[in-house]
N, C-alpha and C positions, 0 to 999 in steps of 0.2 A: 650633655655631649656637645662639644664645640662644633662650630660651623664647618671647618675643614674636614673633620671626620664624617660628618653627615653628607657633605658633598662627595667624598670619596666612596662612601657606602652606596649612595644613590647612583653615582656613575658606574660602579661595579654592577649594581642591580640592572641598570639599563643595558649595559654591554652584554651581560649574560643572557638577559631576556631577548635581546636582539639576535644573538647567535642562535639561541634555541628556536626562535620563530623562523629565522632564515633557513635553518636546516630542515624545517618541515616542508619547504618547497611548495607552499600554497600559492594562490595567485597573489600578485603584489598588493592589490587593494586590500585583501583580507589581512595580509601580513602587516601592512602599515596601520590598519585599523586596530589590530590587537596591540601593536607596539605603542600606538598613541594612548590606548587605554592603560597599558602598563606604566607609561611615563606620567600620565596625569593622575592616576589613582593607584599608587603603589600599595600592594596588599590586596585592595579590593579587586584590582585587575586580575591578580593571580587566582582569587576565589572564583570570579566570574569565568575565567578560562577553564578552571578545574571542572566546573559543572557544565559549561556550554561550549567550550572550544576544542575539546580534546579529540573529537572524531574517533577514528579507529584506535587511537592510543588508549581509550578508556577500556579496551578489552585486552586481556592478558594472553600470553602465549599458551597457558594451560587450556584455555577455551579453544584456541585454534587446534591444539593437539586432540582435544576431545572430538571436535568436528571431523578431523581427519580419521580418527579411530572409528566412529560410527559410519562415516562416509564410505570406508572400505567395505563394510558389511552391506550397505545399501547398494553399492555397485554390483556386488555379487547377486543380490536379490533381483536387481533390475537388468541383469545381463542379457536376458532374452529380448529386452527392448533396445538396449544399447547396440547390440549386434545388427539390428535391422535398420539403423538410422539412414544409411546411404540408399538402401532399397526404398524406404518410405519417401524420401525426398524425391527420388525419381518417379515414384507413383504419383505424387502431388503434381509434378511437372506434366505428366501425361493426362491425369484425370481431372485436375483442377488448375488448368493453365492460367486462368485469370487471377487466382489466389497464390500462385507460385511466386514466392519472393526468396530467391536463393540466399541473398546476402542477409536478409532478416532472419531466416532460419539459422544461418551460420552464426549471426550475432548472438542469438539466444543460447546457442550451444557453447560459445566461447566465453561470454561474459558472465553467465550464471549457471553453466552446466545444465541447461534446460534440455530435457530429453523430449524429442518429438514423439508424440503419440498420434495414432490415426483411428483406432477402433473406438469411437466414442458416440454416445447419444448426448446431445447438448440441448438444454432447455434454458431459455432466458426467462427469469422470473422477475416480474415488475412489481415491486413493493412487497411489504410484509404480508399482505393478505394472500399473496401467492406463495411466498417462501415458507412462512411459519407453519401452516398446516402440513406441507410436504415434509418439512424438517421433523415435526413431531411424529408423523407417520413413520419416517425412516428410523427414528429413535426406537419407536415401539416395535418395529419389525426386525431390528438388528439381532443377529444370532451369535456372532463371535466377538466383535469389538465395536466400540463407539469412541471416536477421537474428536474432540472439540477444541478449537483454539480461537478465542474471541478477544477483541480489544475492549469493548464495552460489554459488561455483563451486570445488569442491575438486579435488584430484588423487587419484584412487583407481581401482579396477577399472572402475567404471561410466564415469567421465569419460575414462578412457583409450579406451574404446569410442567415446565421443562424439568425442574428438579424431581418432581414425582415420577416422570417418565424415565429419567436416568436411574433413579433408585430402583424402580421396578425391574429394569433390565439388569442392573447389577446383581440384584437378589435372584434373578433367574440364571445367573452364571455368566452373563456377558461381561467382558472386560470393558470398563468405562474409564477413560482417561480424559481429563480436561485441563486446559491452560487458560489463564486470563491475564490481562495486563495489570500491572500494579497501579497504574494511574486510572485506567478505565473501569476496573472492577469495583463495584460498590455494594457487594453483598455483605450482610452482617455475619459476625462470627457464628451466630446460631444457624444461619442458612448453610454456611460452609460445613459446619459440624454435622448437620443432618445429612448432607451429601456423603460425608466421609463415614459416618455411622452406617449409612445405607450401602456401603461398599464401593462408592465412587471415589476414584483417585483424582483430586483436584489440587492444582498448585498455581502459584503466581509465577509468571514468566518474567525474568529480568527484575527480580525483587530488589529495589534500590533502598528500601526502608530499613537499612542497617548500615553500620559504620564502614563495613568493608566494601559495600557496593553503592554507597550514596552518590559517588561521582558519576553513576550511569543514569541518574534520575531524569535527564533530559531526553532519553531514548524511549521509544514506545514500540511495543509489539502491536502494530496496527492491523494485523491480519484478521480476517474473519473466515475461518476454514472449518470444515467438518468432513469426516470420513467415516463411512459405515461399511464394515466387513471388507474393506479394501476394494469395494466395487462401486460405491456411490459417494460422490464428493460434492461439496458446496464451496464456492468462492465468490466474493463480491463485496458490496458496500454495507449490507445489513448486519448489525450486531444482534445481541440478545437484550431487547429493551422494549418495554411497552410503548414508549414514546414513538417508536418507529412503526407502530400500528396506527396511532391516533394523532400524532404530531405533538403530543405533550401540551404543556400549558402555554407555550409561546406560538404554536402554529396550529392551523386547522387540519393539516395532514402532513404526511412524510412521503416524499418521492425518492425511490431508490431502485437499484438494479443488482440482481444477483444471478449466479449460474448454478444449475444443478447438472452434474455430469455423471453419467453412467459409462464406465469404460476405463481405458488405460490411463487417461490423464489423472484419474483418481490416485493412481500409484505414485505420481509425482507429488500430489498433495500429501500422500501418506509419508513419503520420504522426508518432506519438509517437517511434518509433525514429529517424525522420529528423531530428527536432529534437535528440534526444540525441546522435546521431551528428555532426550539424553543430556542436553546442556542444563536442564533443570534438575533432573533426578539421578543422572548417571545410570539409568536403566535402559537397556537396549530393546528396541522393537525391530526385530529382523528375523523373519522366517516366511515360509510359503503361505502361512495362514494370513499374514498381513499384506503380502504381495502376490495375490493370485494372478494367474494368466487369464486375461479377459478378452472375449471376442464379442463384438456386437455386429449387427447387420449394417450399420452406418459407417461410411468412410468420412469422418470429420476430423481433420488434423488439428491438434491442440498442443501448444507448448505452454507449460507453466513456468513463468519467470519470477524468481525470488530476488529480493535485495534487502540489505540491512546495513547498519552503521559499521559493522565489522566485515562487510563484503570487500572483495578485491576490486570490484568495479561497481560503478553506479548503474546497475543493470537496467532498472526500469526507466531511469532518466535517459539512458542510451536507447532503450526501446522506443520511447516516445519521440525522441529526436529523429531516429532513423525512419520511423513510420511517417512522420510529418514530411521529411525530405523525400520519401519515396512516393508520396501522393502525386497523381497526375491530373486528377479532375476535381476531387472534393475531399474535404476534411471536416468531419463532424465530431466535436469534442464536448464532453460533459464532465463537470466537476463542481463540487461545492466552492472550492477556492481557486484563485488564479494568482499565484505568487511564483512565477517561473524564474529560473535562473537565466543567465545571459544566452546560453546556447539554445534553449527552447524558445526564448523570446525572438531571437534572430531567425530561427527556423520557421516560425509561424509568419513572421513578416516577409521572409524570402518566398515562402510558398504563396502567399497572397499576391505579392508583387509579380510572381511568375504566372499569375492567372489562375491559380487553383482557388476554387470556391471554399473559403474557410469560414465555418460557422461554429461558434462556441457558446455554451449555455452554462450559467452559473446561478447560484443563489445570491440575492441582493443583500441579505442581512442574516445575522445569527441571533443568538439569544441575548445574553449580557456581554458577550465577547465580540466586539465590533472592529477591532484593529485590522484583522486581515481583509475585511470587506472594504474598509476605507483605503487600505494600501492597494487593493486590486484596481481601484479606479485609475491609478497612475499607469498601471500596465495595460489596462483597457485602452487608454489614450494612445499609447505607443503603437499597439497592433492595429487600432482603428485607422490610424493614419495610412497604414499600408493596404487597407481595404478589407480587413477582417470584420465580420459581422458578429456582434456580441448580443446575447439575449439573456435577460434576467427572469427567472421563473417566479411566478407570483402566486401559485396555487397552494403553496406549502413549503416546508423546508426541502431543499433540493440537494440530494446526496449521492447520485450515481457517479461512477468513475469509469467512463467509456471513451474510446477513441475508435473511429471508423474511417478508413481511407478507401475511397473509390468503390465502396460497396464490395470489396474483395477480401480485405483482411480487417479484423477488428480485435480490440482487447477490452476485456471487462475484468475489474479487479478491485483492489483495496487502496491503490495509490491515488492520492489527490494530485492535482496539477500545482504542486507547490514544492518549495525547496526542502521543507521538513520531510515530506514523503520521499524525496530523492536522496536525502543524506542522513536523516536522524531516525527514521522509522524502519521497522521490519515490515516489508510489504510483499504482496503477491498478486500477480496478474496472469490471467489466461489469455493467450494469443490464439485466435481462431482463424484458420485459413479456409474459409468457406463462404461462398457468395450468398447462399441462402440465409445463413445466420447474420451476415453483414447487412443484407437487405432488410431483414426483420428488425435489426437494431436501428437502421435508418428510419423505418416507419415509426418506431417508438420515438425517435428524435423529432420527427415531423409532428407527431401527436402532441409532444410536449411543447412545441412551438405555439400551439393554440393557447397556452397558458402563460406566455411570455410577453414582456415588453422589450423593445430593442433599445440598447444603450446607445446614446447619441454623443458623439464627440463635440458637436456644436453646442449642445446643451451643457456639456461639462465645462467647456471653455467660458460659458456665461455665469457659472457659479461664482460666488464671492471668493475673494483671494484667501480668506481665512479657512474656508472649507477645503480648498485645494492645497493650502499649506499643511493642514492637518493630515491629508492623505499622503503628502510627500514625507512628512515626519514619520508616519507609520511605516512607510516603505523602508526606512532605515533599519527596521527590525525584521525585514523579510527572511533572513536566514533562520530565524527562530520561530516564525509564525506557524 
């Protein structure tokens, strides 16, 4: 093929690519970055974009229609909660004025259709030693249904116990439905077949390992949820994995945070599972047996906020941003990763510069995957200049995902403080409007401080230039970390 034809083809390719990218209306930096890749690596750029750059375009209209279809059923089942929203908000204003955040409540309702629930008993469970025995007990005591949705589900001594408990309940007539992420699930075919032979329905969520769905392999179902009989629910950072009991071969221990909720907030977790289950199996979960009306003695307002790559809004990113900007006195944040986008980065710096006490806690290293921990140093340096205090946990792997503002409102969930959780993962967080719970979470933060070292900006500036260059190069991959 002669040169003029090649030039014409290349020019046409660049023009079409530019028009396509421009029409996506992303931020200019992202658009120029993709266009540069398309120009420098024709063909390869298209492949990379297909797998990593499509965002919500990776999800077809049929899935949107499926979600709308099951959504209408769920609205009917949850109507008794929906009708009380304005009354509940007024009650928070009267009975919990310190935790009353009208705009935050409204944000959750509008960006993620988060239903406010108030009749809840909420327990903070620190580490697997507290969660796993309770989870196994709830499995063994379930009478109607068990619903599990986990990102990581391994095959080990602990999950063999889980398997046996699930099979026992299924054979006793309890409906057992389980979802796990295609990337995070590492059970053998034999393990899965034993579950299925025992009456447990278990499926991969967002299965990308086939030609029709391979373009979605960069997306993760990062949620860790459980629902028992529509009355008891779990949400937080802990997966189903023995390493989270003993730290595995790389760490001496594992530090994490989870919630056990008895009450109405469980129904929101149930609704999320129902949508995920329908998107996977096309089977509806919608009736009074799954959505019972629940009353508890405690008035603990909870909103469950969900987000995913096919969501209309980046709901959890907006949740974090607004909570940070709403803080008046203090912000205590915990996450294994710190790869924030520009909005979160600026919000943290603005809060610190405005005199808010901002303390953040992270893990200093991973196992064999070190890139995000190197990249985090560059972000630490930015916020530290504004007065943010950064602490690195040294007593084991650090995996909680918590944010506490002013000891009045806090959130515990599955979302890390990184761009992947904001844009590429399916995530879920519980927002709790309660001073007592927030103060308990603060005490846990202070206890963790005893096992931390403070990250120093002065010390970082003294590191050799190659080390800092490595961190800056790793930062370039932030959107995918």
